[in-house]
PyMOL CGO cylinders between C-alpha atoms (Angstrom):
from pymol import cmd
from pymol.cgo import CYLINDER

trace = [
    CYLINDER, -75.42, 35.45, -9.24, -72.85, 35.76, -11.73, 0.3, 1, 1, 1, 1, 1, 1,
    CYLINDER, -72.85, 35.76, -11.73, -71.38, 38.60, -9.99, 0.3, 1, 1, 1, 1, 1, 1,
    CYLINDER, -71.38, 38.60, -9.99, -70.79, 36.32, -6.71, 0.3, 1, 1, 1, 1, 1, 1,
    CYLINDER, -70.79, 36.32, -6.71, -69.12, 33.56, -8.81, 0.3, 1, 1, 1, 1, 1, 1,
    CYLINDER, -69.12, 33.56, -8.81, -66.58, 35.94, -10.42, 0.3, 1, 1, 1, 1, 1, 1,
    CYLINDER, -66.58, 35.94, -10.42, -65.97, 37.50, -6.97, 0.3, 1, 1, 1, 1, 1, 1,
    CYLINDER, -65.97, 37.50, -6.97, -65.35, 33.50, -5.57, 0.3, 1, 1, 1, 1, 1, 1,
    CYLINDER, -65.35, 33.50, -5.57, -63.14, 33.18, -8.64, 0.3, 1, 1, 1, 1, 1, 1,
    CYLINDER, -63.14, 33.18, -8.64, -61.18, 36.20, -8.07, 0.3, 1, 1, 1, 1, 1, 1,
    CYLINDER, -61.18, 36.20, -8.07, -61.03, 35.65, -4.30, 0.3, 1, 1, 1, 1, 1, 1,
    CYLINDER, -61.03, 35.65, -4.30, -59.75, 31.89, -5.32, 0.3, 1, 1, 1, 1, 1, 1,
    CYLINDER, -59.75, 31.89, -5.32, -57.02, 32.87, -7.81, 0.3, 1, 1, 1, 1, 1, 1,
    CYLINDER, -57.02, 32.87, -7.81, -55.48, 35.73, -5.72, 0.3, 1, 1, 1, 1, 1, 1,
    CYLINDER, -55.48, 35.73, -5.72, -55.45, 33.00, -3.24, 0.3, 1, 1, 1, 1, 1, 1,
    CYLINDER, -55.45, 33.00, -3.24, -52.93, 31.07, -5.04, 0.3, 1, 1, 1, 1, 1, 1,
    CYLINDER, -52.93, 31.07, -5.04, -50.80, 34.04, -6.48, 0.3, 1, 1, 1, 1, 1, 1,
    CYLINDER, -50.80, 34.04, -6.48, -50.50, 35.88, -3.21, 0.3, 1, 1, 1, 1, 1, 1,
    CYLINDER, -50.50, 35.88, -3.21, -48.48, 33.12, -1.99, 0.3, 1, 1, 1, 1, 1, 1,
    CYLINDER, -48.48, 33.12, -1.99, -45.67, 32.86, -4.56, 0.3, 1, 1, 1, 1, 1, 1,
    CYLINDER, -45.67, 32.86, -4.56, -43.81, 29.58, -4.20, 0.3, 1, 1, 1, 1, 1, 1,
    CYLINDER, -43.81, 29.58, -4.20, -40.28, 30.91, -4.29, 0.3, 1, 1, 1, 1, 1, 1,
    CYLINDER, -40.28, 30.91, -4.29, -38.16, 27.58, -4.95, 0.3, 1, 1, 1, 1, 1, 1,
    CYLINDER, -38.16, 27.58, -4.95, -41.13, 26.44, -7.69, 0.3, 1, 1, 1, 1, 1, 1,
    CYLINDER, -41.13, 26.44, -7.69, -41.60, 23.17, -5.22, 0.3, 1, 1, 1, 1, 1, 1,
    CYLINDER, -41.60, 23.17, -5.22, -45.00, 21.83, -6.56, 0.3, 1, 1, 1, 1, 1, 1,
    CYLINDER, -45.00, 21.83, -6.56, -45.84, 20.19, -2.71, 0.3, 1, 1, 1, 1, 1, 1,
    CYLINDER, -45.84, 20.19, -2.71, -45.28, 23.88, -0.80, 0.3, 1, 1, 1, 1, 1, 1,
    CYLINDER, -45.28, 23.88, -0.80, -46.68, 26.15, -3.84, 0.3, 1, 1, 1, 1, 1, 1,
    CYLINDER, -46.68, 26.15, -3.84, -49.94, 25.09, -4.32, 0.3, 1, 1, 1, 1, 1, 1,
    CYLINDER, -49.94, 25.09, -4.32, -51.51, 24.30, -7.26, 0.3, 1, 1, 1, 1, 1, 1,
    CYLINDER, -51.51, 24.30, -7.26, -50.34, 27.68, -9.84, 0.3, 1, 1, 1, 1, 1, 1,
    CYLINDER, -50.34, 27.68, -9.84, -46.92, 27.13, -7.83, 0.3, 1, 1, 1, 1, 1, 1,
    CYLINDER, -46.92, 27.13, -7.83, -46.23, 23.53, -9.25, 0.3, 1, 1, 1, 1, 1, 1,
    CYLINDER, -46.23, 23.53, -9.25, -48.03, 24.30, -12.85, 0.3, 1, 1, 1, 1, 1, 1,
    CYLINDER, -48.03, 24.30, -12.85, -45.27, 27.19, -13.02, 0.3, 1, 1, 1, 1, 1, 1,
    CYLINDER, -45.27, 27.19, -13.02, -42.02, 24.75, -11.71, 0.3, 1, 1, 1, 1, 1, 1,
    CYLINDER, -42.02, 24.75, -11.71, -43.57, 22.07, -14.33, 0.3, 1, 1, 1, 1, 1, 1,
    CYLINDER, -43.57, 22.07, -14.33, -43.57, 24.79, -17.04, 0.3, 1, 1, 1, 1, 1, 1,
    CYLINDER, -43.57, 24.79, -17.04, -40.03, 26.10, -16.08, 0.3, 1, 1, 1, 1, 1, 1,
    CYLINDER, -40.03, 26.10, -16.08, -38.58, 22.70, -15.85, 0.3, 1, 1, 1, 1, 1, 1,
    CYLINDER, -38.58, 22.70, -15.85, -37.50, 22.92, -11.87, 0.3, 1, 1, 1, 1, 1, 1,
    CYLINDER, -37.50, 22.92, -11.87, -39.24, 19.76, -11.30, 0.3, 1, 1, 1, 1, 1, 1,
    CYLINDER, -39.24, 19.76, -11.30, -36.87, 18.34, -13.81, 0.3, 1, 1, 1, 1, 1, 1,
    CYLINDER, -36.87, 18.34, -13.81, -34.18, 19.97, -12.18, 0.3, 1, 1, 1, 1, 1, 1,
    CYLINDER, -34.18, 19.97, -12.18, -34.94, 18.50, -8.78, 0.3, 1, 1, 1, 1, 1, 1,
    CYLINDER, -34.94, 18.50, -8.78, -35.15, 15.03, -10.13, 0.3, 1, 1, 1, 1, 1, 1,
    CYLINDER, -35.15, 15.03, -10.13, -31.84, 15.19, -12.09, 0.3, 1, 1, 1, 1, 1, 1,
    CYLINDER, -31.84, 15.19, -12.09, -30.18, 16.79, -8.99, 0.3, 1, 1, 1, 1, 1, 1,
    CYLINDER, -30.18, 16.79, -8.99, -31.80, 13.70, -6.89, 0.3, 1, 1, 1, 1, 1, 1,
    CYLINDER, -31.80, 13.70, -6.89, -30.32, 11.30, -9.73, 0.3, 1, 1, 1, 1, 1, 1,
    CYLINDER, -30.32, 11.30, -9.73, -26.70, 12.66, -9.29, 0.3, 1, 1, 1, 1, 1, 1,
    CYLINDER, -26.70, 12.66, -9.29, -26.95, 12.25, -5.80, 0.3, 1, 1, 1, 1, 1, 1,
    CYLINDER, -26.95, 12.25, -5.80, -27.96, 8.48, -5.90, 0.3, 1, 1, 1, 1, 1, 1,
    CYLINDER, -27.96, 8.48, -5.90, -25.63, 7.91, -8.91, 0.3, 1, 1, 1, 1, 1, 1,
    CYLINDER, -25.63, 7.91, -8.91, -22.63, 9.18, -6.28, 0.3, 1, 1, 1, 1, 1, 1,
    CYLINDER, -22.63, 9.18, -6.28, -23.55, 7.28, -3.11, 0.3, 1, 1, 1, 1, 1, 1,
    CYLINDER, -23.55, 7.28, -3.11, -23.92, 3.90, -5.60, 0.3, 1, 1, 1, 1, 1, 1,
    CYLINDER, -23.92, 3.90, -5.60, -20.41, 5.08, -6.49, 0.3, 1, 1, 1, 1, 1, 1,
    CYLINDER, -20.41, 5.08, -6.49, -19.27, 5.47, -3.66, 0.3, 1, 1, 1, 1, 1, 1,
    CYLINDER, -19.27, 5.47, -3.66, -21.00, 2.28, -1.78, 0.3, 1, 1, 1, 1, 1, 1,
    CYLINDER, -21.00, 2.28, -1.78, -19.10, 0.49, -5.10, 0.3, 1, 1, 1, 1, 1, 1,
    CYLINDER, -19.10, 0.49, -5.10, -15.82, 2.37, -3.71, 0.3, 1, 1, 1, 1, 1, 1,
    CYLINDER, -15.82, 2.37, -3.71, -16.65, 0.66, -0.29, 0.3, 1, 1, 1, 1, 1, 1,
    CYLINDER, -16.65, 0.66, -0.29, -17.54, -2.95, -0.96, 0.3, 1, 1, 1, 1, 1, 1,
    CYLINDER, -17.54, -2.95, -0.96, -14.29, -2.94, -3.51, 0.3, 1, 1, 1, 1, 1, 1,
    CYLINDER, -14.29, -2.94, -3.51, -12.19, -2.04, -0.70, 0.3, 1, 1, 1, 1, 1, 1,
    CYLINDER, -12.19, -2.04, -0.70, -13.78, -4.38, 1.73, 0.3, 1, 1, 1, 1, 1, 1,
    CYLINDER, -13.78, -4.38, 1.73, -13.26, -7.42, -0.89, 0.3, 1, 1, 1, 1, 1, 1,
    CYLINDER, -13.26, -7.42, -0.89, -9.52, -6.31, -0.96, 0.3, 1, 1, 1, 1, 1, 1,
    CYLINDER, -9.52, -6.31, -0.96, -9.37, -5.86, 2.82, 0.3, 1, 1, 1, 1, 1, 1,
    CYLINDER, -9.37, -5.86, 2.82, -10.76, -9.14, 3.25, 0.3, 1, 1, 1, 1, 1, 1,
    CYLINDER, -10.76, -9.14, 3.25, -8.00, -10.69, 0.84, 0.3, 1, 1, 1, 1, 1, 1,
    CYLINDER, -8.00, -10.69, 0.84, -4.94, -9.26, 2.55, 0.3, 1, 1, 1, 1, 1, 1,
    CYLINDER, -4.94, -9.26, 2.55, -6.71, -10.38, 5.99, 0.3, 1, 1, 1, 1, 1, 1,
    CYLINDER, -6.71, -10.38, 5.99, -6.76, -14.21, 4.40, 0.3, 1, 1, 1, 1, 1, 1,
    CYLINDER, -6.76, -14.21, 4.40, -2.96, -13.72, 2.98, 0.3, 1, 1, 1, 1, 1, 1,
    CYLINDER, -2.96, -13.72, 2.98, -1.86, -12.35, 6.16, 0.3, 1, 1, 1, 1, 1, 1,
    CYLINDER, -1.86, -12.35, 6.16, -3.34, -15.40, 7.98, 0.3, 1, 1, 1, 1, 1, 1,
    CYLINDER, -3.34, -15.40, 7.98, -2.15, -17.54, 5.85, 0.3, 1, 1, 1, 1, 1, 1,
    CYLINDER, -2.15, -17.54, 5.85, 1.44, -16.52, 6.30, 0.3, 1, 1, 1, 1, 1, 1,
    CYLINDER, 1.44, -16.52, 6.30, 0.67, -16.56, 10.11, 0.3, 1, 1, 1, 1, 1, 1,
    CYLINDER, 0.67, -16.56, 10.11, -0.19, -20.27, 9.97, 0.3, 1, 1, 1, 1, 1, 1,
    CYLINDER, -0.19, -20.27, 9.97, 2.92, -20.89, 7.84, 0.3, 1, 1, 1, 1, 1, 1,
    CYLINDER, 2.92, -20.89, 7.84, 5.09, -18.97, 10.90, 0.3, 1, 1, 1, 1, 1, 1,
    CYLINDER, 5.09, -18.97, 10.90, 2.90, -21.02, 13.13, 0.3, 1, 1, 1, 1, 1, 1,
    CYLINDER, 2.90, -21.02, 13.13, 3.90, -24.27, 11.61, 0.3, 1, 1, 1, 1, 1, 1,
    CYLINDER, 3.90, -24.27, 11.61, 7.52, -23.40, 11.75, 0.3, 1, 1, 1, 1, 1, 1,
    CYLINDER, 7.52, -23.40, 11.75, 7.16, -22.25, 15.66, 0.3, 1, 1, 1, 1, 1, 1,
    CYLINDER, 7.16, -22.25, 15.66, 5.82, -25.40, 16.46, 0.3, 1, 1, 1, 1, 1, 1,
    CYLINDER, 5.82, -25.40, 16.46, 8.31, -27.29, 14.80, 0.3, 1, 1, 1, 1, 1, 1,
    CYLINDER, 8.31, -27.29, 14.80, 11.09, -25.48, 16.78, 0.3, 1, 1, 1, 1, 1, 1,
    CYLINDER, 11.09, -25.48, 16.78, 9.35, -26.36, 20.20, 0.3, 1, 1, 1, 1, 1, 1,
    CYLINDER, 9.35, -26.36, 20.20, 9.25, -29.76, 18.85, 0.3, 1, 1, 1, 1, 1, 1,
    CYLINDER, 9.25, -29.76, 18.85, 13.17, -29.82, 18.78, 0.3, 1, 1, 1, 1, 1, 1,
    CYLINDER, 13.17, -29.82, 18.78, 13.14, -27.68, 21.84, 0.3, 1, 1, 1, 1, 1, 1,
    CYLINDER, 13.14, -27.68, 21.84, 11.62, -31.09, 23.39, 0.3, 1, 1, 1, 1, 1, 1,
    CYLINDER, 11.62, -31.09, 23.39, 13.94, -33.41, 21.74, 0.3, 1, 1, 1, 1, 1, 1,
    CYLINDER, 13.94, -33.41, 21.74, 16.91, -30.90, 23.35, 0.3, 1, 1, 1, 1, 1, 1,
    CYLINDER, 16.91, -30.90, 23.35, 15.77, -31.20, 26.54, 0.3, 1, 1, 1, 1, 1, 1,
    CYLINDER, 15.77, -31.20, 26.54, 15.42, -34.88, 26.26, 0.3, 1, 1, 1, 1, 1, 1,
    CYLINDER, 15.42, -34.88, 26.26, 18.97, -35.28, 25.10, 0.3, 1, 1, 1, 1, 1, 1,
    CYLINDER, 18.97, -35.28, 25.10, 20.41, -32.63, 27.86, 0.3, 1, 1, 1, 1, 1, 1,
    CYLINDER, 20.41, -32.63, 27.86, 18.76, -34.94, 30.80, 0.3, 1, 1, 1, 1, 1, 1,
    CYLINDER, 18.76, -34.94, 30.80, 19.74, -38.25, 28.92, 0.3, 1, 1, 1, 1, 1, 1,
    CYLINDER, 19.74, -38.25, 28.92, 23.44, -36.65, 29.14, 0.3, 1, 1, 1, 1, 1, 1,
    CYLINDER, 23.44, -36.65, 29.14, 25.18, -39.39, 31.57, 0.3, 1, 1, 1, 1, 1, 1,
    CYLINDER, 25.18, -39.39, 31.57, 28.77, -37.47, 32.16, 0.3, 1, 1, 1, 1, 1, 1,
    CYLINDER, 28.77, -37.47, 32.16, 29.10, -37.18, 35.55, 0.3, 1, 1, 1, 1, 1, 1,
    CYLINDER, 29.10, -37.18, 35.55, 31.82, -34.62, 36.06, 0.3, 1, 1, 1, 1, 1, 1,
    CYLINDER, 31.82, -34.62, 36.06, 31.41, -31.66, 37.96, 0.3, 1, 1, 1, 1, 1, 1,
    CYLINDER, 31.41, -31.66, 37.96, 32.51, -29.50, 35.17, 0.3, 1, 1, 1, 1, 1, 1,
    CYLINDER, 32.51, -29.50, 35.17, 29.82, -31.54, 33.05, 0.3, 1, 1, 1, 1, 1, 1,
    CYLINDER, 29.82, -31.54, 33.05, 27.11, -31.39, 35.14, 0.3, 1, 1, 1, 1, 1, 1,
    CYLINDER, 27.11, -31.39, 35.14, 27.59, -27.55, 35.48, 0.3, 1, 1, 1, 1, 1, 1,
    CYLINDER, 27.59, -27.55, 35.48, 27.31, -26.99, 31.64, 0.3, 1, 1, 1, 1, 1, 1,
    CYLINDER, 27.31, -26.99, 31.64, 24.25, -29.32, 31.43, 0.3, 1, 1, 1, 1, 1, 1,
    CYLINDER, 24.25, -29.32, 31.43, 22.61, -27.30, 34.03, 0.3, 1, 1, 1, 1, 1, 1,
    CYLINDER, 22.61, -27.30, 34.03, 23.70, -24.10, 31.93, 0.3, 1, 1, 1, 1, 1, 1,
    CYLINDER, 23.70, -24.10, 31.93, 22.12, -25.50, 29.05, 0.3, 1, 1, 1, 1, 1, 1,
    CYLINDER, 22.12, -25.50, 29.05, 18.89, -26.57, 30.49, 0.3, 1, 1, 1, 1, 1, 1,
    CYLINDER, 18.89, -26.57, 30.49, 18.58, -22.91, 32.10, 0.3, 1, 1, 1, 1, 1, 1,
    CYLINDER, 18.58, -22.91, 32.10, 19.02, -21.51, 28.52, 0.3, 1, 1, 1, 1, 1, 1,
    CYLINDER, 19.02, -21.51, 28.52, 16.42, -24.37, 26.89, 0.3, 1, 1, 1, 1, 1, 1,
    CYLINDER, 16.42, -24.37, 26.89, 14.36, -22.57, 29.52, 0.3, 1, 1, 1, 1, 1, 1,
    CYLINDER, 14.36, -22.57, 29.52, 14.56, -19.45, 28.32, 0.3, 1, 1, 1, 1, 1, 1,
    CYLINDER, 14.56, -19.45, 28.32, 14.44, -20.39, 25.01, 0.3, 1, 1, 1, 1, 1, 1,
    CYLINDER, 14.44, -20.39, 25.01, 10.85, -22.40, 25.11, 0.3, 1, 1, 1, 1, 1, 1,
    CYLINDER, 10.85, -22.40, 25.11, 9.51, -19.10, 27.55, 0.3, 1, 1, 1, 1, 1, 1,
    CYLINDER, 9.51, -19.10, 27.55, 10.02, -17.33, 25.02, 0.3, 1, 1, 1, 1, 1, 1,
    CYLINDER, 10.02, -17.33, 25.02, 8.76, -19.61, 22.20, 0.3, 1, 1, 1, 1, 1, 1,
    CYLINDER, 8.76, -19.61, 22.20, 5.71, -19.33, 24.22, 0.3, 1, 1, 1, 1, 1, 1,
    CYLINDER, 5.71, -19.33, 24.22, 5.54, -15.91, 24.05, 0.3, 1, 1, 1, 1, 1, 1,
    CYLINDER, 5.54, -15.91, 24.05, 5.56, -15.72, 20.47, 0.3, 1, 1, 1, 1, 1, 1,
    CYLINDER, 5.56, -15.72, 20.47, 3.10, -18.52, 20.52, 0.3, 1, 1, 1, 1, 1, 1,
    CYLINDER, 3.10, -18.52, 20.52, 0.48, -16.40, 22.79, 0.3, 1, 1, 1, 1, 1, 1,
    CYLINDER, 0.48, -16.40, 22.79, 1.05, -13.16, 20.91, 0.3, 1, 1, 1, 1, 1, 1,
    CYLINDER, 1.05, -13.16, 20.91, 0.29, -15.03, 17.67, 0.3, 1, 1, 1, 1, 1, 1,
    CYLINDER, 0.29, -15.03, 17.67, -2.36, -16.53, 18.84, 0.3, 1, 1, 1, 1, 1, 1,
    CYLINDER, -2.36, -16.53, 18.84, -4.27, -13.22, 20.26, 0.3, 1, 1, 1, 1, 1, 1,
    CYLINDER, -4.27, -13.22, 20.26, -3.00, -11.74, 16.79, 0.3, 1, 1, 1, 1, 1, 1,
    CYLINDER, -3.00, -11.74, 16.79, -0.77, -9.33, 18.42, 0.3, 1, 1, 1, 1, 1, 1,
    CYLINDER, -0.77, -9.33, 18.42, 2.32, -9.72, 16.23, 0.3, 1, 1, 1, 1, 1, 1,
    CYLINDER, 2.32, -9.72, 16.23, 2.58, -8.48, 12.61, 0.3, 1, 1, 1, 1, 1, 1,
    CYLINDER, 2.58, -8.48, 12.61, 3.51, -11.42, 10.39, 0.3, 1, 1, 1, 1, 1, 1,
    CYLINDER, 3.51, -11.42, 10.39, 7.18, -9.62, 9.89, 0.3, 1, 1, 1, 1, 1, 1,
    CYLINDER, 7.18, -9.62, 9.89, 7.72, -9.37, 13.57, 0.3, 1, 1, 1, 1, 1, 1,
    CYLINDER, 7.72, -9.37, 13.57, 6.70, -13.11, 13.83, 0.3, 1, 1, 1, 1, 1, 1,
    CYLINDER, 6.70, -13.11, 13.83, 8.90, -14.07, 11.26, 0.3, 1, 1, 1, 1, 1, 1,
    CYLINDER, 8.90, -14.07, 11.26, 11.79, -11.85, 12.64, 0.3, 1, 1, 1, 1, 1, 1,
    CYLINDER, 11.79, -11.85, 12.64, 10.91, -13.10, 16.12, 0.3, 1, 1, 1, 1, 1, 1,
    CYLINDER, 10.91, -13.10, 16.12, 10.95, -17.22, 15.00, 0.3, 1, 1, 1, 1, 1, 1,
    CYLINDER, 10.95, -17.22, 15.00, 14.33, -16.53, 13.09, 0.3, 1, 1, 1, 1, 1, 1,
    CYLINDER, 14.33, -16.53, 13.09, 16.04, -15.31, 16.05, 0.3, 1, 1, 1, 1, 1, 1,
    CYLINDER, 16.04, -15.31, 16.05, 14.17, -18.10, 18.08, 0.3, 1, 1, 1, 1, 1, 1,
    CYLINDER, 14.17, -18.10, 18.08, 15.83, -20.57, 15.40, 0.3, 1, 1, 1, 1, 1, 1,
    CYLINDER, 15.83, -20.57, 15.40, 19.16, -18.74, 15.69, 0.3, 1, 1, 1, 1, 1, 1,
    CYLINDER, 19.16, -18.74, 15.69, 19.39, -19.65, 19.69, 0.3, 1, 1, 1, 1, 1, 1,
    CYLINDER, 19.39, -19.65, 19.69, 18.02, -22.77, 19.05, 0.3, 1, 1, 1, 1, 1, 1,
    CYLINDER, 18.02, -22.77, 19.05, 21.07, -23.65, 16.40, 0.3, 1, 1, 1, 1, 1, 1,
    CYLINDER, 21.07, -23.65, 16.40, 23.60, -22.45, 19.09, 0.3, 1, 1, 1, 1, 1, 1,
    CYLINDER, 23.60, -22.45, 19.09, 21.92, -24.43, 21.99, 0.3, 1, 1, 1, 1, 1, 1,
    CYLINDER, 21.92, -24.43, 21.99, 21.98, -27.76, 19.98, 0.3, 1, 1, 1, 1, 1, 1,
    CYLINDER, 21.98, -27.76, 19.98, 25.86, -26.78, 18.86, 0.3, 1, 1, 1, 1, 1, 1,
    CYLINDER, 25.86, -26.78, 18.86, 26.47, -26.49, 22.84, 0.3, 1, 1, 1, 1, 1, 1,
    CYLINDER, 26.47, -26.49, 22.84, 24.77, -29.64, 23.50, 0.3, 1, 1, 1, 1, 1, 1,
    CYLINDER, 24.77, -29.64, 23.50, 26.83, -31.55, 20.78, 0.3, 1, 1, 1, 1, 1, 1,
    CYLINDER, 26.83, -31.55, 20.78, 29.81, -30.30, 22.54, 0.3, 1, 1, 1, 1, 1, 1,
    CYLINDER, 29.81, -30.30, 22.54, 28.89, -31.75, 25.85, 0.3, 1, 1, 1, 1, 1, 1,
]
cmd.load_cgo(trace, "trace")
């Protein structure tokens, strides 16, 4: 009976020893492989490696969160700048409307003045069309702040020229 127990113990231990755990992972190396991994510090090394991976992921997450915050702040700033330009463009639109009324109200009836009046109205219509294009592009967010400002300044210059021509009529 002792001999049978001894054979069973030898068979059991040889089974554990016959499949060595190459990476000392207690999940795949059996009892002796796990104990060996714990004794050699492999388990602690894997825990440390995984903790380092988690720490790197947390750092990356923090950086991405910071970048997202900065992008949101830039977006708000640009939106604010575009709203200022939009208000200026709207004011220019009103000025063009007033100019249109003045052109239509001109009572001089000479042929030369009538021809000037028609040219002024045509230029006003072109200016109005450009203004609507800028407003549409801003509504669709197709313009940068810089581009919107440049286009608004050009329209403002064209408006001033048109107003000067109107005053000469």
